[in-house]
N, CA, C and O atoms as a MOPAC input file, in Angstrom:
PM7 MOZYME 1SCF
protein

 N     42.33200 1   -25.30200 1   -15.88100 1
 C     41.41300 1   -26.40900 1   -16.02500 1
 C     40.11400 1   -25.87100 1   -16.62600 1
 O     39.59300 1   -24.84500 1   -16.18700 1
 N     39.60400 1   -26.56700 1   -17.62300 1
 C     38.35600 1   -26.19500 1   -18.27700 1
 C     37.22000 1   -27.00600 1   -17.64700 1
 O     37.20000 1   -28.23100 1   -17.76100 1
 N     36.27500 1   -26.32900 1   -16.98300 1
 C     35.21900 1   -27.01100 1   -16.23600 1
 C     33.85000 1   -26.53500 1   -16.70500 1
 O     33.61100 1   -25.33800 1   -16.86600 1
 N     32.95900 1   -27.49600 1   -16.91900 1
 C     31.56700 1   -27.19800 1   -17.24600 1
 C     30.68800 1   -27.96800 1   -16.26600 1
 O     30.94400 1   -29.13300 1   -15.96200 1
 N     29.65300 1   -27.29700 1   -15.78100 1
 C     28.69900 1   -27.92700 1   -14.86900 1
 C     27.30900 1   -27.77100 1   -15.46000 1
 O     26.85200 1   -26.65600 1   -15.71400 1
 N     26.64800 1   -28.88100 1   -15.67400 1
 C     25.25500 1   -28.88300 1   -16.12500 1
 C     24.40700 1   -29.01800 1   -14.87300 1
 O     24.39900 1   -30.06100 1   -14.21900 1
 N     23.70000 1   -27.95900 1   -14.55400 1
 C     23.05200 1   -27.80300 1   -13.26600 1
 C     21.55600 1   -27.54100 1   -13.43100 1
 O     21.05400 1   -27.37000 1   -14.54200 1
 N     20.86400 1   -27.51500 1   -12.30200 1
 C     19.46000 1   -27.09500 1   -12.26800 1
 C     19.22700 1   -26.34800 1   -10.96200 1
 O     20.05200 1   -26.40500 1   -10.05000 1
 N     18.11200 1   -25.65400 1   -10.87500 1
 C     17.80100 1   -24.89300 1    -9.66200 1
 C     17.39800 1   -25.84700 1    -8.54100 1
 O     16.97300 1   -26.97500 1    -8.78700 1
 N     17.54100 1   -25.37100 1    -7.31100 1
 C     17.16000 1   -26.12000 1    -6.11500 1
 C     17.81400 1   -27.48900 1    -6.04600 1
 O     17.15700 1   -28.48800 1    -5.75100 1
 N     19.11000 1   -27.52800 1    -6.31900 1
 C     19.86400 1   -28.78600 1    -6.33500 1
 C     21.07100 1   -28.63900 1    -5.41000 1
 O     22.04100 1   -27.96100 1    -5.75000 1
 N     21.01000 1   -29.26400 1    -4.26100 1
 C     22.09500 1   -29.17100 1    -3.29100 1
 C     23.41200 1   -29.71300 1    -3.81500 1
 O     24.46700 1   -29.12900 1    -3.57000 1
 N     23.36000 1   -30.82600 1    -4.53500 1
 C     24.59000 1   -31.39300 1    -5.09500 1
 C     25.18000 1   -30.48000 1    -6.15800 1
 O     26.40000 1   -30.38300 1    -6.28700 1
 N     24.32100 1   -29.81000 1    -6.92000 1
 C     24.79800 1   -28.83900 1    -7.90900 1
 C     25.53100 1   -27.70100 1    -7.20700 1
 O     26.61000 1   -27.28400 1    -7.62900 1
 N     24.92700 1   -27.20900 1    -6.13000 1
 C     25.53700 1   -26.10800 1    -5.37100 1
 C     26.88700 1   -26.52000 1    -4.79300 1
 O     27.83900 1   -25.74000 1    -4.82200 1
 N     26.97600 1   -27.74500 1    -4.26700 1
 C     28.24400 1   -28.22700 1    -3.70400 1
 C     29.32000 1   -28.32900 1    -4.77800 1
 O     30.47100 1   -27.95700 1    -4.55300 1
 N     28.93700 1   -28.83500 1    -5.94400 1
 C     29.90600 1   -28.95900 1    -7.04700 1
 C     30.39700 1   -27.57700 1    -7.47700 1
 O     31.58600 1   -27.39500 1    -7.74000 1
 N     29.49300 1   -26.61100 1    -7.55000 1
 C     29.88900 1   -25.25600 1    -7.94300 1
 C     30.87900 1   -24.66200 1    -6.94100 1
 O     31.84000 1   -23.99800 1    -7.32600 1
 N     30.63600 1   -24.90700 1    -5.65900 1
 C     31.54000 1   -24.40400 1    -4.61700 1
 C     32.89800 1   -25.08000 1    -4.72800 1
 O     33.92800 1   -24.40900 1    -4.66300 1
 N     32.91700 1   -26.41000 1    -4.89700 1
 C     34.17400 1   -27.15700 1    -4.98200 1
 C     35.02100 1   -26.72100 1    -6.17500 1
 O     36.25000 1   -26.74400 1    -6.11800 1
 N     34.34600 1   -26.32100 1    -7.26100 1
 C     35.05300 1   -25.99700 1    -8.49300 1
 C     35.15400 1   -24.50300 1    -8.78600 1
 O     35.63100 1   -24.11900 1    -9.85400 1
 N     34.71500 1   -23.65800 1    -7.85800 1
 C     34.63400 1   -22.21800 1    -8.12700 1
 C     35.97700 1   -21.59300 1    -8.48000 1
 O     36.01800 1   -20.64600 1    -9.26500 1
 N     37.06800 1   -22.09100 1    -7.92700 1
 C     38.35900 1   -21.46800 1    -8.22600 1
 C     38.80800 1   -21.72300 1    -9.66300 1
 O     39.77100 1   -21.10900 1   -10.12400 1
 N     38.12700 1   -22.61700 1   -10.37400 1
 C     38.44000 1   -22.87700 1   -11.78100 1
 C     37.50800 1   -22.13600 1   -12.73000 1
 O     37.53000 1   -22.35300 1   -13.94100 1
 N     36.68300 1   -21.25000 1   -12.15200 1
 C     35.76900 1   -20.42800 1   -12.94500 1
 C     34.95200 1   -21.28100 1   -13.93300 1
 O     35.05600 1   -21.10600 1   -15.14700 1
 N     34.14600 1   -22.19400 1   -13.40100 1
 C     33.42100 1   -23.11900 1   -14.28300 1
 C     32.36700 1   -22.42200 1   -15.13500 1
 O     31.78200 1   -21.41800 1   -14.72800 1
 N     32.14000 1   -22.96300 1   -16.30100 1
 C     31.01700 1   -22.53100 1   -17.15000 1
 C     29.81600 1   -23.30400 1   -16.64100 1
 O     29.80900 1   -24.53500 1   -16.65800 1
 N     28.80500 1   -22.58600 1   -16.19000 1
 C     27.62900 1   -23.22400 1   -15.61400 1
 C     26.47800 1   -23.12900 1   -16.59800 1
 O     26.11100 1   -22.04600 1   -17.05300 1
 N     25.91900 1   -24.28600 1   -16.91600 1
 C     24.76800 1   -24.38100 1   -17.81200 1
 C     23.55700 1   -24.73000 1   -16.94800 1
 O     23.57800 1   -25.71500 1   -16.21000 1
 N     22.50500 1   -23.92100 1   -17.04400 1
 C     21.31500 1   -24.12500 1   -16.22300 1
 C     20.16700 1   -24.72800 1   -17.04100 1
 O     19.85900 1   -24.27500 1   -18.14300 1
 N     19.54900 1   -25.75600 1   -16.47000 1
 C     18.39100 1   -26.40400 1   -17.08400 1
 C     17.28200 1   -25.38700 1   -17.30700 1
 O     17.01700 1   -24.54800 1   -16.44600 1
 N     16.64500 1   -25.46300 1   -18.45000 1
 C     15.53800 1   -24.59900 1   -18.86800 1
 C     15.94600 1   -23.15200 1   -19.14400 1
 O     15.10600 1   -22.32500 1   -19.49900 1
 N     17.22900 1   -22.84600 1   -18.98100 1
 C     17.75700 1   -21.54200 1   -19.38900 1
 C     18.74500 1   -21.71600 1   -20.52500 1
 O     18.66400 1   -21.03000 1   -21.54500 1
 N     19.69300 1   -22.65300 1   -20.34000 1
 C     20.75000 1   -22.88400 1   -21.32100 1
 C     20.54500 1   -24.16700 1   -22.12200 1
 O     21.11200 1   -24.32500 1   -23.20300 1
 N     19.74700 1   -25.07000 1   -21.59800 1
 C     19.48700 1   -26.33600 1   -22.27300 1
 C     18.16200 1   -26.91400 1   -21.78900 1
 O     17.66100 1   -26.53300 1   -20.73100 1
 N     17.59900 1   -27.83400 1   -22.56500 1
 C     16.34100 1   -28.50000 1   -22.20400 1
 C     16.65000 1   -29.89900 1   -21.67000 1
 O     17.78400 1   -30.36900 1   -21.76500 1
 N     15.65000 1   -30.55100 1   -21.11500 1
 C     15.82600 1   -31.93700 1   -20.66800 1
 C     16.21600 1   -32.83200 1   -21.84100 1
 O     17.03800 1   -33.73700 1   -21.70100 1
 N     15.61800 1   -32.56600 1   -22.99200 1
 C     15.95000 1   -33.33900 1   -24.19000 1
 C     17.42900 1   -33.17200 1   -24.54500 1
 O     18.10900 1   -34.15200 1   -24.85100 1
 N     17.92800 1   -31.93000 1   -24.50500 1
 C     19.34900 1   -31.66000 1   -24.75200 1
 C     20.23200 1   -32.39500 1   -23.73900 1
 O     21.25700 1   -32.97600 1   -24.09400 1
 N     19.80900 1   -32.35600 1   -22.46900 1
 C     20.56600 1   -32.98500 1   -21.38300 1
 C     20.74600 1   -34.47400 1   -21.64800 1
 O     21.85900 1   -34.99600 1   -21.58000 1
 N     19.63300 1   -35.15900 1   -21.95200 1
 C     19.71000 1   -36.60500 1   -22.14900 1
 C     20.35300 1   -36.98100 1   -23.48000 1
 O     20.83800 1   -38.10200 1   -23.63200 1
 N     20.36500 1   -36.07300 1   -24.43600 1
 C     21.11100 1   -36.31300 1   -25.67300 1
 C     22.61500 1   -36.26600 1   -25.38800 1
 O     23.38300 1   -37.05500 1   -25.93700 1
 N     23.02500 1   -35.33300 1   -24.52500 1
 C     24.45000 1   -35.17400 1   -24.18800 1
 C     24.91200 1   -36.22800 1   -23.18300 1
 O     26.03100 1   -36.73400 1   -23.27500 1
 N     24.04300 1   -36.55500 1   -22.22300 1
 C     24.37100 1   -37.49900 1   -21.14800 1
 C     23.32000 1   -38.61000 1   -21.10300 1
 O     22.50300 1   -38.63000 1   -20.18100 1
 N     23.31400 1   -39.52500 1   -22.05700 1
 C     22.23700 1   -40.51500 1   -22.14400 1
 C     22.13100 1   -41.45300 1   -20.93900 1
 O     21.05700 1   -41.99500 1   -20.67900 1
 N     23.21300 1   -41.65100 1   -20.21100 1
 C     23.18200 1   -42.55500 1   -19.05700 1
 C     23.06700 1   -41.83000 1   -17.71800 1
 O     23.09900 1   -42.46800 1   -16.66600 1
 N     22.93300 1   -40.51200 1   -17.74500 1
 C     22.87300 1   -39.73100 1   -16.50600 1
 C     21.55500 1   -39.96900 1   -15.78300 1
 O     20.48900 1   -40.04500 1   -16.39400 1
 N     21.66000 1   -40.08500 1   -14.46500 1
 C     20.47000 1   -40.24200 1   -13.63900 1
 C     20.37400 1   -39.14900 1   -12.57800 1
 O     19.38500 1   -39.06400 1   -11.84900 1
 N     21.41700 1   -38.31000 1   -12.49800 1
 C     21.44800 1   -37.29200 1   -11.45300 1
 C     21.97000 1   -35.96800 1   -11.99500 1
 O     22.56200 1   -35.90200 1   -13.07200 1
 N     21.73400 1   -34.92300 1   -11.22200 1
 C     22.32400 1   -33.60500 1   -11.43400 1
 C     23.28600 1   -33.37100 1   -10.29500 1
 O     23.05900 1   -33.87000 1    -9.19300 1
 N     24.35100 1   -32.62800 1   -10.52300 1
 C     24.80500 1   -32.06500 1   -11.78400 1
 C     25.52100 1   -33.12100 1   -12.61700 1
 O     25.76200 1   -34.23600 1   -12.15500 1
 N     25.85600 1   -32.75600 1   -13.84200 1
 C     26.78500 1   -33.53000 1   -14.65300 1
 C     27.95900 1   -32.60200 1   -14.93100 1
 O     27.77500 1   -31.44100 1   -15.29800 1
 N     29.15200 1   -33.12000 1   -14.75400 1
 C     30.35900 1   -32.29200 1   -14.77300 1
 C     31.32100 1   -32.79100 1   -15.84400 1
 O     31.55000 1   -33.99100 1   -16.00100 1
 N     31.86900 1   -31.83300 1   -16.56900 1
 C     32.89100 1   -32.11600 1   -17.57800 1
 C     34.13600 1   -31.31600 1   -17.19500 1
 O     34.06600 1   -30.10900 1   -16.96200 1
 N     35.27800 1   -32.01200 1   -17.13200 1
 C     36.55400 1   -31.35500 1   -16.83400 1
 C     37.52200 1   -31.69600 1   -17.96000 1
 O     37.77800 1   -32.86400 1   -18.25200 1
 N     38.05300 1   -30.65000 1   -18.58400 1
 C     39.00400 1   -30.82200 1   -19.69600 1
 C     38.46900 1   -31.80000 1   -20.74100 1
 O     39.17200 1   -32.70800 1   -21.18500 1
 N     37.21400 1   -31.59200 1   -21.11800 1
 C     36.53500 1   -32.39800 1   -22.14500 1
 C     36.30400 1   -33.85100 1   -21.74800 1
 O     35.97800 1   -34.67500 1   -22.60300 1
 N     36.46500 1   -34.18100 1   -20.47100 1
 C     36.20100 1   -35.53400 1   -19.96900 1
 C     34.94600 1   -35.49500 1   -19.10000 1
 O     34.87300 1   -34.72100 1   -18.14600 1
 N     33.96200 1   -36.32800 1   -19.42800 1
 C     32.74600 1   -36.40000 1   -18.62100 1
 C     33.08100 1   -37.11600 1   -17.32100 1
 O     33.42000 1   -38.30000 1   -17.32100 1
 N     32.98300 1   -36.38300 1   -16.20900 1
 C     33.31000 1   -36.92300 1   -14.89300 1
 C     32.11200 1   -37.64600 1   -14.30200 1
 O     32.25500 1   -38.73200 1   -13.74000 1
 N     30.93100 1   -37.05200 1   -14.42600 1
 C     29.72100 1   -37.60400 1   -13.83200 1
 C     29.10000 1   -36.59500 1   -12.89800 1
 O     29.19000 1   -35.38700 1   -13.12000 1
 N     28.46700 1   -37.09700 1   -11.84700 1
 C     27.79900 1   -36.24700 1   -10.87600 1
 C     28.70600 1   -35.84100 1    -9.72200 1
 O     29.92900 1   -35.95500 1    -9.80600 1
 N     28.09300 1   -35.36700 1    -8.65200 1
 C     28.84000 1   -34.87100 1    -7.48900 1
 C     29.69200 1   -35.96800 1    -6.86300 1
 O     30.85700 1   -35.72900 1    -6.54300 1
 N     29.14500 1   -37.14700 1    -6.68300 1
 C     29.88600 1   -38.25100 1    -6.07400 1
 C     31.13000 1   -38.58900 1    -6.90400 1
 O     32.22000 1   -38.76600 1    -6.36000 1
 N     30.95300 1   -38.67400 1    -8.21300 1
 C     32.07600 1   -38.96400 1    -9.10000 1
 C     33.10100 1   -37.83000 1    -9.09500 1
 O     34.30200 1   -38.06900 1    -9.21800 1
 N     32.61600 1   -36.59100 1    -8.95300 1
 C     33.52100 1   -35.44300 1    -8.85400 1
 C     34.42100 1   -35.57600 1    -7.64200 1
 O     35.62800 1   -35.35800 1    -7.74600 1
 N     33.86400 1   -35.92700 1    -6.50100 1
 C     34.66500 1   -36.05900 1    -5.28500 1
 C     35.74100 1   -37.13300 1    -5.46400 1
 O     36.88300 1   -36.94100 1    -5.04600 1
 N     35.38600 1   -38.25000 1    -6.07700 1
 C     36.37400 1   -39.30000 1    -6.33900 1
 C     37.43800 1   -38.79900 1    -7.31700 1
 O     38.62600 1   -39.04800 1    -7.11700 1
 N     37.02300 1   -38.09700 1    -8.36800 1
 C     37.96300 1   -37.57400 1    -9.35700 1
 C     38.93900 1   -36.60600 1    -8.70000 1
 O     40.14400 1   -36.67500 1    -8.94100 1
 N     38.42400 1   -35.71600 1    -7.87900 1
 C     39.28500 1   -34.74300 1    -7.19700 1
 C     40.28100 1   -35.44000 1    -6.27400 1
 O     41.44100 1   -35.03500 1    -6.20000 1
 N     39.84600 1   -36.47000 1    -5.57600 1
 C     40.72600 1   -37.18600 1    -4.65400 1
 C     41.91400 1   -37.81100 1    -5.38800 1
 O     43.00400 1   -37.90000 1    -4.82300 1
 N     41.72500 1   -38.23700 1    -6.61100 1
 C     42.78900 1   -38.90000 1    -7.36000 1
 C     43.56900 1   -37.97400 1    -8.28600 1
 O     44.67600 1   -38.31100 1    -8.70700 1
 N     43.00400 1   -36.80200 1    -8.60900 1
 C     43.62500 1   -35.95000 1    -9.61200 1
 C     44.12900 1   -34.60800 1    -9.12400 1
 O     44.87500 1   -33.94000 1    -9.83900 1
 N     43.75000 1   -34.20100 1    -7.94300 1
 C     44.16300 1   -32.89200 1    -7.42600 1
 C     45.01600 1   -33.12000 1    -6.18100 1
 O     44.55700 1   -33.71100 1    -5.20300 1
 N     46.25000 1   -32.65000 1    -6.22600 1
 C     47.15800 1   -32.86500 1    -5.09300 1
 C     47.04100 1   -31.76600 1    -4.03300 1
 O     47.58700 1   -31.90000 1    -2.93800 1
 N     46.33400 1   -30.68900 1    -4.35500 1
 C     46.17200 1   -29.57000 1    -3.42400 1
 C     45.22100 1   -29.98500 1    -2.30100 1
 O     44.01100 1   -30.05200 1    -2.51700 1
 N     45.73400 1   -30.25900 1    -1.13300 1
 C     44.91300 1   -30.72200 1    -0.01300 1
 C     43.99400 1   -29.62400 1     0.52900 1
 O     43.06900 1   -29.91800 1     1.28700 1
 N     44.23400 1   -28.37300 1     0.15500 1
 C     43.34000 1   -27.29000 1     0.56600 1
 C     42.14800 1   -27.16100 1    -0.35600 1
 O     41.30500 1   -26.28300 1    -0.16600 1
 N     42.06900 1   -28.01400 1    -1.33800 1
 C     40.99000 1   -27.95200 1    -2.30800 1
 C     39.76100 1   -28.42500 1    -1.65500 1
 O     38.70400 1   -28.46400 1    -2.28300 1

């Protein structure tokens, strides 16, 4: 699975998403290190929260949307 997480520092939801997806070795992009706010809103114009997650080139959304996506797409109950 190809996973990207657009994250920022001091973000509990970002940290939770990274933990949930760590076994997929996600590419983590950090605000003000790897991208700017302008870049973020150009890529995710409707985003209102951090993190923003992309799985297999599909924009999933934030942490809440990730949990819903995992519930419907991952059969591994130990996940």
